C-alpha positions in Angstrom: -62.0 129.4 87.6 -65.8 128.7 88.2 -65.6 131.8 90.6 -64.4 134.0 87.7 -67.1 132.8 85.3 -69.7 133.5 87.8 -68.3 137.0 88.1 -68.6 137.6 84.4 -72.3 136.3 84.4 -73.1 138.9 87.0 -71.7 141.6 85.0 -74.4 143.7 83.0 -74.4 142.7 79.3 -73.1 145.5 77.1 -75.3 147.0 74.4 -72.5 146.5 71.9 -73.0 143.8 69.2 -76.7 144.5 69.3 -79.4 145.9 67.1 -82.7 147.1 68.2 -85.5 149.5 67.6 -86.0 152.1 70.3 -89.4 153.4 70.7 -89.6 156.8 72.3 -93.2 157.4 73.5 -95.3 159.1 76.0 -98.6 158.6 77.8 -101.6 160.0 75.9 -99.8 160.1 72.5 -102.4 159.0 69.9 -99.9 158.0 67.5 -98.2 155.7 70.0 -101.7 154.3 70.5 -102.3 153.7 66.9 -99.0 152.0 66.4 -99.6 149.7 69.6 -102.9 148.7 68.1 -101.7 148.1 64.4 -98.1 147.0 64.8 -97.1 145.9 68.3 -98.9 142.7 68.5 -97.1 141.3 65.3 -93.8 143.2 65.5 -91.9 140.6 67.4 -93.2 137.9 64.9 -91.8 139.7 61.9 -88.4 139.5 60.4 -87.7 143.0 61.2 -88.8 142.4 64.8 -86.1 139.6 65.0 -83.5 141.7 63.3 -84.1 144.7 65.7 -86.2 143.7 68.8 -88.2 146.5 70.3 -87.3 148.6 73.3 -89.4 151.2 74.5 -88.6 154.2 76.6 -90.6 157.5 77.8 -89.3 160.4 75.7 -88.3 162.1 78.9 -86.3 159.1 80.0 -84.3 157.7 77.2 -81.5 155.2 77.7 -78.3 156.9 78.4 -76.3 154.2 76.9 -77.6 155.0 73.5 -75.8 157.5 71.5 -78.6 159.7 69.5 -77.7 161.7 66.5 -79.9 164.5 67.7 -82.5 164.8 70.6 -85.9 163.0 70.2 -88.7 165.7 69.8 -91.7 163.9 68.6 -93.7 160.8 69.8 -93.5 158.4 68.6 -89.9 158.3 67.2 -88.4 155.1 66.4 -84.5 154.9 66.5 -82.5 152.1 64.9 -79.8 151.4 67.1 -76.6 149.1 66.4 -73.7 148.7 68.8 -75.3 151.6 71.1 -75.5 154.2 68.2 -78.1 155.4 66.3 -78.2 154.6 62.7 -81.6 155.9 61.7 -84.7 157.0 62.7 -88.6 157.4 61.8 -90.2 160.5 63.3 -93.8 159.9 64.0 -96.3 157.1 62.9 -96.9 157.4 59.2 -99.3 154.4 59.4 -98.9 150.7 59.0 -97.8 150.4 55.3 -95.4 153.4 55.5 -93.8 152.3 58.8 -92.7 148.9 57.4 -91.4 150.3 54.3 -89.4 153.0 56.2 -88.2 150.4 58.7 -87.2 147.9 55.9 -85.1 150.8 54.4 -83.3 151.6 57.7 -82.5 148.0 58.3 -81.3 147.2 54.7 -78.7 150.2 55.3 -77.2 148.2 58.3 -74.1 146.3 57.5 -74.7 143.0 56.0 -74.1 140.8 59.1 -77.0 142.3 61.0 -79.6 142.6 58.2 -82.7 140.5 57.9 -81.4 138.6 55.1 -77.6 138.4 56.5 
């Protein structure tokens, strides 16, 4: 029995039942740099960051296990992912105030069990 439990712990954890914010970025993107300066330091400390932890990926090497509604063409692009599937996105970085408002709206549209209040 202990052997089976150990084997289960060695298996990679599925992306299912998880909500995250995927940031598609690239080196030299000035809007990515602006987001890094204005949002990145506080993001994990916010309710949004708790509800949808950040996962970064280069635009040319996006995670294959995430099902996107359409290709990512701009950096940064923020893709809200639930159960391995895109539920919404923010293309570009519109500045701190607009970013928080747009992200809050995307999170509000998630099923109640995964929202900030739920």
